[in-house]
C-alpha positions as CSV (number, residue, x, y, z in Angstrom):
1,M,-38.4,58.6,-3.7
2,G,-36.3,58.3,-6.8
3,W,-33.9,61.0,-5.6
4,L,-33.5,59.2,-2.2
5,F,-32.8,55.9,-4.2
6,L,-30.1,57.6,-6.2
7,K,-28.4,58.9,-3.1
8,V,-28.3,55.4,-1.7
9,L,-26.8,54.0,-4.9
10,L,-24.0,56.6,-4.8
11,V,-22.8,55.0,-1.6
12,G,-20.6,51.9,-1.4
13,V,-20.0,49.9,1.8
14,S,-16.8,48.1,2.3
15,F,-16.6,44.6,3.9
16,S,-15.5,46.3,7.2
17,G,-18.7,48.5,7.3
18,F,-16.8,51.7,6.5
19,L,-19.0,53.9,4.2
20,Y,-17.4,55.7,1.3
21,P,-18.5,57.4,-1.9
22,A,-18.2,54.7,-4.5
23,V,-15.5,56.7,-6.3
24,E,-13.2,56.7,-3.2
25,F,-11.5,53.5,-4.1
26,C,-10.3,55.0,-7.3
27,F,-8.0,57.3,-5.2
28,H,-6.7,54.6,-3.0
29,G,-2.9,54.5,-2.9
30,E,-2.4,58.0,-4.4
31,T,0.0,60.4,-2.7
32,R,-1.8,62.7,-0.3
33,D,-1.4,66.4,-1.2
34,Q,-0.7,67.2,2.4
35,K,-3.9,68.8,3.2
36,P,-4.4,68.6,6.9
37,N,-6.7,66.2,8.7
38,F,-9.3,67.5,11.2
39,V,-10.7,65.9,14.3
40,I,-13.4,68.0,16.0
41,I,-14.7,66.7,19.3
42,L,-17.8,68.3,20.8
43,A,-18.7,67.5,24.4
44,D,-22.3,67.7,25.5
45,D,-23.4,69.9,28.5
46,M,-19.9,70.2,29.8
47,G,-19.2,73.1,32.2
48,W,-16.3,75.6,31.7
49,G,-15.2,74.5,35.3
50,D,-15.2,70.8,34.4
51,L,-11.9,71.1,32.7
52,G,-9.1,70.7,35.1
53,V,-6.8,73.3,33.7
54,N,-9.6,75.8,33.8
55,W,-10.6,75.3,37.4
56,A,-8.5,74.0,40.2
57,E,-11.3,72.2,41.9
58,T,-11.5,69.7,38.9
59,K,-9.2,66.7,39.1
60,D,-10.8,64.3,36.6
61,T,-9.5,65.4,33.2
62,A,-5.9,64.4,33.3
63,R,-5.7,63.5,29.5
64,L,-7.5,66.8,28.5
65,D,-5.2,68.7,30.8
66,K,-2.2,67.1,29.2
67,M,-3.5,68.0,25.7
68,A,-3.8,71.7,27.0
69,A,-0.2,71.5,28.0
70,E,0.8,70.2,24.6
71,G,-1.3,72.8,22.7
72,M,-3.5,75.9,23.0
73,R,-6.2,76.5,25.6
74,F,-8.9,79.1,25.0
75,V,-10.5,80.5,28.2
76,D,-12.8,82.9,26.4
77,F,-14.4,80.5,23.9
78,H,-18.2,80.4,23.3
79,A,-20.9,78.1,21.9
80,A,-23.0,79.7,19.2
81,A,-26.1,78.8,21.2
82,S,-26.8,77.4,24.7
83,T,-28.7,74.2,23.7
84,C,-28.0,71.2,21.5
85,S,-29.5,71.5,18.0
86,P,-28.7,75.3,17.4
87,S,-25.1,74.9,18.6
88,R,-24.4,72.0,16.4
89,A,-26.0,73.6,13.4
90,S,-23.8,76.6,13.9
91,L,-20.7,74.6,14.1
92,L,-21.4,72.8,10.9
93,T,-22.5,75.9,8.9
94,G,-20.5,78.8,10.5
95,R,-23.8,80.7,10.8
96,L,-25.9,81.7,13.7
97,G,-29.3,80.0,14.0
98,I,-31.1,83.1,12.9
99,R,-29.4,82.6,9.6
100,N,-29.4,78.8,9.2
101,G,-32.9,78.3,10.6
102,V,-32.1,76.1,13.5
103,T,-33.2,78.0,16.6
104,H,-34.2,75.2,19.0
105,N,-34.0,71.5,19.5
106,F,-35.4,68.9,17.1
107,A,-37.6,66.1,18.6
108,V,-37.8,62.4,18.2
109,T,-40.8,62.9,15.9
110,S,-39.3,65.7,13.9
111,V,-39.8,65.5,10.2
112,G,-37.2,68.1,9.4
113,G,-33.7,69.1,10.5
114,L,-30.9,71.5,9.4
115,P,-32.4,73.0,6.2
116,L,-31.2,71.2,3.1
117,N,-30.1,74.4,1.4
118,E,-27.6,75.0,4.1
119,T,-24.1,73.6,3.3
120,T,-22.3,71.7,6.0
121,L,-18.6,71.5,6.8
122,G,-18.8,67.8,5.8
123,E,-20.1,68.7,2.3
124,V,-17.5,71.4,1.8
125,L,-14.6,69.1,2.7
126,Q,-16.1,66.2,0.6
127,Q,-15.9,68.5,-2.4
128,A,-12.3,69.2,-1.5
129,G,-11.4,65.5,-1.6
130,Y,-11.8,64.5,2.1
131,V,-13.0,61.3,3.6
132,T,-15.6,62.4,6.2
133,G,-17.0,60.7,9.3
134,M,-19.4,61.6,12.0
135,I,-19.6,59.6,15.2
136,G,-21.9,60.3,18.1
137,K,-24.9,62.6,18.7
138,W,-26.2,64.2,15.5
139,H,-29.5,66.0,16.6
140,L,-29.9,67.9,13.3
141,G,-32.6,65.7,11.8
142,H,-32.8,62.0,11.2
143,H,-35.7,61.5,8.8
144,G,-35.0,61.0,5.1
145,S,-32.5,63.4,3.6
146,Y,-31.6,65.0,7.0
147,H,-29.6,61.9,8.0
148,P,-25.8,62.5,8.4
149,N,-25.0,60.3,5.4
150,F,-26.9,62.8,3.2
151,R,-25.4,65.8,4.8
152,G,-21.7,65.4,4.0
153,F,-20.5,62.5,6.0
154,D,-19.4,59.3,4.2
155,Y,-19.5,57.3,7.4
156,Y,-21.8,57.6,10.4
157,F,-22.0,55.8,13.8
158,G,-24.1,57.2,16.6
159,I,-27.5,58.2,18.0
160,P,-29.7,60.6,16.2
161,Y,-30.4,62.9,19.2
162,S,-29.8,63.2,22.9
163,H,-29.6,59.9,24.7
164,D,-32.4,60.8,27.2
165,M,-34.9,61.2,24.4
166,G,-36.8,58.0,24.5
167,C,-35.6,57.1,27.9
168,T,-37.6,58.1,31.0
169,D,-35.4,60.6,32.8
170,S,-37.0,62.9,35.3
171,P,-35.2,66.1,36.3
172,G,-32.5,65.4,38.9
173,Y,-32.3,61.7,38.2
174,N,-29.9,59.6,36.3
175,H,-31.8,56.5,35.2
176,P,-29.8,53.6,33.9
177,P,-30.2,52.3,30.3
178,C,-33.8,51.6,30.0
179,P,-35.0,48.1,28.9
180,A,-37.5,47.8,26.1
181,C,-41.1,47.6,27.1
182,P,-42.8,44.2,27.0
183,L,-44.4,43.5,23.6
184,G,-47.7,45.1,23.2
185,K,-47.5,47.2,26.4
186,G,-45.1,50.0,25.6
187,P,-47.3,53.0,24.9
188,S,-49.7,52.1,27.6
189,R,-47.3,51.8,30.4
190,P,-47.1,54.8,32.9
191,P,-44.0,57.0,32.6
192,E,-42.6,56.1,36.0
193,R,-42.2,52.4,34.9
194,D,-38.6,51.5,34.0
195,C,-39.1,51.0,30.3
196,Y,-39.2,53.0,27.2
197,T,-42.7,54.6,26.8
198,D,-42.4,56.0,23.3
199,L,-39.1,55.0,21.7
200,A,-36.2,52.7,22.5
201,L,-33.1,54.8,21.6
202,P,-31.6,53.7,18.3
203,L,-28.0,53.3,17.4
204,Y,-27.1,53.8,13.8
205,E,-24.3,52.7,11.6
206,N,-24.8,54.5,8.3
207,L,-28.4,54.1,7.3
208,A,-29.1,51.0,9.5
209,I,-30.2,50.8,13.1
210,V,-27.7,48.2,14.5
211,E,-28.9,48.3,18.1
212,Q,-32.2,49.2,19.8
213,P,-32.4,49.9,22.7
214,V,-28.8,51.0,22.8
215,N,-26.7,49.9,25.7
216,L,-25.5,53.3,27.1
217,S,-23.0,51.7,29.4
218,S,-20.9,50.5,26.5
219,L,-21.5,53.4,24.2
220,A,-18.3,55.3,25.0
221,Q,-16.1,52.4,24.2
222,K,-18.0,51.8,21.0
223,Y,-17.4,55.4,20.0
224,A,-13.7,55.0,20.8
225,E,-13.4,51.9,18.7
226,K,-15.3,53.4,15.7
227,A,-13.3,56.6,15.9
228,T,-9.9,54.8,15.9
229,Q,-11.0,52.5,13.2
230,F,-12.1,55.5,11.1
231,I,-8.8,57.3,11.6
232,Q,-6.8,54.2,10.7
233,R,-8.8,53.5,7.5
234,A,-8.8,57.1,6.4
235,S,-5.1,57.5,7.0
236,T,-4.3,54.6,4.8
237,S,-6.8,55.6,2.1
238,G,-4.4,58.2,0.6
239,K,-6.9,61.0,1.3
240,P,-7.2,63.6,4.1
241,F,-10.0,63.2,6.6
242,L,-12.5,65.0,8.7
243,L,-13.8,63.3,11.8
244,Y,-16.5,65.1,13.7
245,M,-17.4,63.5,17.1
246,G,-20.5,64.5,19.2
247,L,-19.9,62.8,22.6
248,A,-22.7,61.6,24.9
249,H,-20.8,63.1,27.9
250,M,-21.7,65.1,29.9
251,H,-25.4,64.8,29.1
252,V,-27.6,62.8,31.4
253,P,-28.1,59.9,31.9
254,L,-24.4,59.5,32.8
255,S,-22.4,56.3,32.4
256,G,-19.1,55.4,34.0
257,T,-18.3,53.6,37.3
258,P,-18.2,55.9,40.4
259,L,-15.3,55.4,42.7
260,S,-16.0,55.0,46.4
261,A,-13.6,57.8,47.3
262,D,-15.7,60.3,45.5
263,P,-17.8,62.7,47.6
264,P,-21.4,61.6,48.0
265,G,-23.7,63.2,45.3
266,R,-20.9,63.9,42.8
267,R,-19.7,60.4,42.2
268,A,-21.6,59.7,39.1
269,Y,-20.6,63.0,37.5
270,R,-16.9,62.6,38.4
271,A,-17.0,59.0,37.0
272,G,-18.5,60.4,33.8
273,L,-15.8,63.1,33.5
274,R,-13.1,60.4,33.8
275,E,-14.8,58.2,31.2
276,M,-15.0,61.1,28.7
277,D,-11.4,62.1,29.5
278,S,-10.3,58.5,28.7
279,L,-12.3,58.5,25.4
280,V,-10.7,61.6,24.2
281,G,-7.3,60.3,25.2
282,Q,-7.9,57.3,23.1
283,I,-8.7,59.3,20.1
284,K,-5.7,61.6,20.6
285,D,-3.4,58.6,21.0
286,K,-4.6,57.2,17.7
287,V,-4.0,60.5,16.0
288,D,-0.5,60.6,17.5
289,R,0.3,57.1,16.3
290,T,-1.1,57.6,12.7
291,A,-1.2,61.2,11.6
292,K,0.3,63.4,14.3
293,E,2.2,65.9,12.2
294,N,-0.7,66.6,9.9
295,T,-3.8,66.6,12.1
296,L,-5.6,69.4,13.9
297,L,-7.6,68.2,16.9
298,W,-10.1,70.7,18.3
299,F,-12.0,70.0,21.5
300,T,-14.9,72.1,22.8
301,G,-18.5,72.0,24.1
302,D,-22.0,72.6,22.7
303,N,-23.2,74.7,25.7
304,G,-22.9,75.0,29.5
305,P,-24.1,72.6,32.2
306,W,-27.7,71.6,32.7
307,A,-28.3,73.0,36.1
308,Q,-31.8,71.3,36.3
309,K,-30.0,68.0,36.9
310,C,-28.6,69.0,40.3
311,E,-25.6,67.0,41.3
312,L,-25.4,65.5,37.8
313,A,-24.7,69.0,36.3
314,G,-21.2,70.3,35.6
315,S,-19.3,73.2,37.0
316,V,-19.7,76.8,35.8
317,G,-16.4,77.9,37.4
318,P,-16.5,81.6,38.3
319,F,-19.3,82.4,35.8
320,T,-22.2,82.1,38.3
321,G,-24.6,84.6,36.7
322,S,-25.3,86.1,40.2
323,W,-27.7,88.7,38.9
324,Q,-29.9,86.0,37.5
325,T,-29.7,83.6,40.5
326,H,-31.0,86.4,42.6
327,Q,-34.0,86.7,40.3
328,G,-34.5,82.9,40.3
329,G,-33.8,80.1,37.9
330,S,-30.5,78.9,36.4
331,P,-28.0,81.0,34.5
332,A,-26.5,78.1,32.7
333,K,-27.6,75.9,29.7
334,Q,-30.5,77.5,27.7
335,T,-29.5,81.1,28.8
336,T,-27.3,83.9,27.5
337,W,-25.4,84.2,30.7
338,E,-21.7,83.3,30.5
339,A,-22.3,79.9,32.1
340,G,-24.8,79.1,29.3
341,H,-22.3,79.5,26.3
342,R,-18.8,79.9,27.6
343,V,-17.2,76.5,27.1
344,P,-13.9,74.6,27.4
345,A,-11.8,74.6,24.2
346,L,-8.4,73.1,23.3
347,A,-6.5,73.0,20.0
348,Y,-3.7,70.5,19.4
349,W,-1.4,70.1,16.4
350,P,2.2,69.2,17.2
351,G,4.6,71.4,15.3
352,R,2.0,73.9,14.2
353,V,0.0,74.9,17.3
354,P,2.3,76.3,20.0
355,V,2.8,74.3,23.1
356,N,1.3,75.2,26.5
357,V,-0.3,78.5,25.3
358,T,-3.3,80.0,26.9
359,S,-5.4,82.4,24.9
360,S,-6.3,85.1,27.5
361,A,-9.6,86.8,27.5
362,L,-8.4,90.4,27.2
363,L,-5.3,92.1,25.9
364,R,-4.4,95.7,26.5
365,Y,-2.5,97.6,23.8
366,E,-0.1,100.3,25.0
367,T,-1.2,102.7,22.2
368,Q,-4.8,102.4,23.0
369,T,-6.9,103.0,26.0
370,I,-9.5,100.4,25.0
371,L,-9.3,96.6,25.5
372,R,-9.1,94.3,22.6
373,L,-10.8,90.9,23.1
374,R,-9.3,87.6,22.2
375,S,-12.7,85.8,22.4
376,F,-13.5,83.0,20.1
377,S,-16.6,81.0,19.1
378,V,-17.6,77.6,17.8
379,L,-18.6,79.6,14.7
380,D,-14.9,80.0,13.9
381,I,-14.4,76.3,13.4
382,F,-16.1,76.3,10.0
383,P,-14.1,79.1,8.3
384,T,-10.9,78.1,9.9
385,V,-11.1,74.4,8.7
386,V,-12.3,75.4,5.3
387,A,-9.3,77.8,4.9
388,L,-6.8,75.2,6.1
389,A,-8.2,72.6,3.8
390,R,-7.8,75.1,0.9
391,A,-11.4,74.8,0.1
392,S,-13.9,77.6,-0.6
393,L,-16.7,79.0,1.5
394,P,-20.2,78.4,0.1
395,L,-21.4,81.3,-2.1
396,G,-24.4,83.5,-1.6
397,R,-24.5,83.5,2.2
398,H,-22.9,85.4,5.1
399,F,-20.9,83.8,7.9
400,D,-20.5,84.7,11.5
401,G,-17.2,83.1,12.4
402,L,-13.6,84.1,11.7
403,D,-10.7,82.2,10.2
404,V,-8.5,81.9,13.3
405,S,-5.7,79.8,11.8
406,E,-3.1,82.5,12.4
407,V,-4.3,82.7,16.1
408,L,-3.8,78.9,16.3
409,F,-0.3,79.1,14.9
410,G,0.7,81.9,17.1
411,G,0.9,84.7,14.6
412,L,-2.0,86.9,15.7
413,Q,-3.4,87.9,19.1
414,T,-6.9,89.1,18.4
415,G,-10.2,87.4,18.0
416,H,-13.8,88.6,18.0
417,R,-14.5,92.2,18.8
418,V,-18.3,91.4,19.0
419,L,-20.2,88.3,19.9
420,F,-24.0,87.8,19.6
421,H,-25.7,85.4,21.9
422,P,-29.2,84.1,20.8
423,N,-31.9,83.0,23.0
424,S,-32.0,79.2,23.4
425,G,-35.0,78.6,25.4
426,A,-34.9,80.5,28.7
427,A,-36.6,83.8,27.6
428,G,-37.9,85.5,24.5
429,E,-38.1,84.4,20.9
430,F,-36.0,81.4,19.9
431,G,-32.9,82.5,18.1
432,A,-33.3,86.2,18.7
433,L,-30.0,88.1,19.3
434,Q,-31.0,89.4,22.7
435,T,-27.5,89.7,24.2
436,V,-24.5,91.5,22.8
437,R,-20.8,91.2,23.8
438,L,-18.7,94.2,22.8
439,Q,-15.1,93.8,24.0
440,R,-15.3,93.6,27.8
441,H,-18.9,94.7,28.0
442,K,-21.9,92.6,27.7
443,A,-25.5,94.0,27.2
444,F,-28.7,92.1,27.9
445,Y,-31.9,93.2,26.3
446,V,-33.8,90.2,27.6
447,T,-33.0,88.2,30.8
448,G,-34.4,85.0,32.2
449,G,-33.4,81.9,34.0
450,A,-33.8,78.3,32.9
451,R,-35.2,75.7,35.2
452,A,-32.9,75.2,38.2
453,C,-32.2,72.4,40.5
454,D,-34.9,73.4,42.8
455,G,-37.5,73.6,39.9
456,G,-37.6,77.4,39.9
457,I,-37.6,79.4,36.7
458,G,-36.4,83.0,36.5
459,P,-38.9,85.4,35.1
460,Q,-38.5,86.8,31.6
461,Q,-37.6,90.4,31.8
462,Y,-37.1,93.0,28.9
463,H,-34.6,95.7,29.4
464,E,-34.6,99.0,27.5
465,P,-32.1,100.4,28.0
466,P,-30.2,97.1,28.4
467,L,-28.4,95.8,31.4
468,I,-24.7,96.1,30.8
469,F,-22.0,94.3,32.7
470,N,-18.1,94.8,32.6
471,L,-16.8,91.3,32.4
472,E,-13.3,92.4,33.1
473,D,-14.4,93.5,36.6
474,D,-17.4,91.2,37.1
475,V,-17.1,87.7,35.6
476,A,-19.9,86.6,37.9
477,E,-22.3,89.1,36.1
478,A,-23.4,90.2,39.5
479,V,-23.9,94.0,39.3
480,P,-24.8,95.9,36.0
481,L,-23.4,99.2,35.3
482,E,-25.3,102.3,36.6
483,I,-27.3,103.7,33.7
484,G,-26.1,107.2,34.5
485,S,-22.5,106.4,34.7
486,A,-19.9,107.7,32.1
487,E,-18.9,104.1,31.3
488,Y,-22.5,103.1,30.6
489,Q,-23.2,106.2,28.5
490,T,-20.1,105.7,26.5
491,I,-20.7,102.0,25.6
492,L,-24.4,102.0,25.0
493,P,-24.3,103.8,21.6
494,R,-21.6,101.5,20.4
495,I,-23.6,98.4,21.4
496,R,-26.7,99.8,19.6
497,Q,-24.6,100.3,16.5
498,V,-23.2,96.9,16.3
499,L,-26.6,95.3,17.0
500,A,-28.2,97.4,14.3
501,G,-25.4,96.4,11.9
502,V,-25.8,92.6,12.4
503,L,-29.5,92.7,12.1
504,Q,-29.2,94.6,8.8
505,D,-26.6,92.2,7.6
506,I,-29.0,89.3,8.4
507,A,-31.8,91.1,6.6
508,D,-29.6,91.3,3.5
509,D,-28.5,87.6,3.8
510,N,-30.0,84.4,2.3
511,V,-31.5,83.0,5.5
512,S,-33.1,79.6,6.0
513,R,-36.0,78.2,7.9
514,A,-36.0,74.8,9.5
515,D,-39.0,72.5,9.3
516,Y,-40.1,71.8,13.0
517,T,-43.2,69.8,11.9
518,Q,-43.6,66.6,14.0
519,D,-45.1,63.3,12.9
520,P,-45.0,60.1,14.9
521,L,-44.0,58.2,11.7
522,A,-40.7,60.1,11.7
523,A,-39.5,58.4,14.9
524,P,-36.8,55.9,14.1
525,C,-37.7,52.3,14.9
526,C,-36.2,49.0,14.3
527,N,-38.8,47.9,11.8
528,P,-37.8,46.9,8.3
529,H,-41.4,47.7,7.1
530,R,-40.9,51.4,8.0
531,V,-39.2,53.7,5.4
532,V,-37.1,55.4,8.1
533,C,-35.8,52.2,9.5
534,R,-33.2,49.7,8.1
535,C,-32.6,47.1,10.8
536,Q,-29.7,44.7,10.9
537,T,-30.3,43.4,14.4
538,V,-33.0,43.8,17.1
């Protein structure tokens, strides 16, 4: 209790509600040393094919498409996991879930979160003199010291987890913002009634719940306002800044106003895409007006679309996971098929990142007969930002990402030779590295489908030897290589070697274990008598 009180004492709140370390004001007015600023925007459940420049059928992301034309687009970019909490933990630590301990989602009643001995990107940049802000969905623990204000972020405005957690939302439906239950009747009301049965979703500003239940229809505009305010205040503070945004889009329930011209069944999703596109455009415009020459803006997604939501799920593009669909279930979110973890990605920094450049998936060298990948990962954001900020990586742990700053600036053409895809819920043990990508080949030791629109789930199947697909010839992952083929026999020993290598590296590493204990008292509530709640309004 004393330690928590000390942490609160070390925080100062300005009249405008912007949260700084108390010492921040001592630096006000000093000349910035020209360290770059960073804006990292993470979409939720967005499909690779939802980005217009990725897939010709998409016409709803005009601002993002313009950003791609003004910067760099990655077509072979991957989330570190295919569900919410593990993907976000990896972004903020540069480490796979099997190292940082976050292997599956945290709940409303979770006591723990991202292990406290893991160092976040916000903490590294705070030590390097940055003002840090987090706006949007956190989903890495909300109870006690797991709150964003205690994990490296001076300012926080957002929701502690997904916005369907606490709101009744049956598969395939898109319920509107749920009203609070009548007093004294909440827990006893049946789930089908249009009210919160366990929790009215809270909206935080720093340590206080400022709205509960949150009005989801106005949430996007609130995020835009808070983000632009943060950028303005940080830009005038004399210090570089990090803004990490976890959007609500394109997770259900969706907001946005459908247009009558949209095809039936897709209107809500297309409206949501346009709203997200507008939100990102507002943030980019603010960067352009205040810190254009010295700010790297990185946009990507946390995982693929949630196929269970039917017409409210995004587009997988060409990555249809055909082998799995024939077995049953979905090959998208929660799976290690391409649709589960291949996500849109854009980098924008005028004068530094080349204009209208597409990072192709594969590149053939004239002097070699093999293909060298230019694949990248959300894991790369951590070491790249740390390097550009002239900060130091945390000691005593291993990292899974690459510093790709020279790729961003057009100096290098290569990325990951190997990617490891952990199970995120569809089949096998949470966090287990059951799928290996080695250049153009991808090997599955375990397969399984997540719940599909029709309610079906693909069976969990173990493969020894593994299924291997050639992604250069078969992006749909439809037909695995014949086990007896020369190609299969050549690549299998290499895949086994790299998998054995990473498992040994993990065994030699300092790994963490997340606390997934649940306690009803950990659920945030707007109640000043509860330790976890600090209410300003109800």
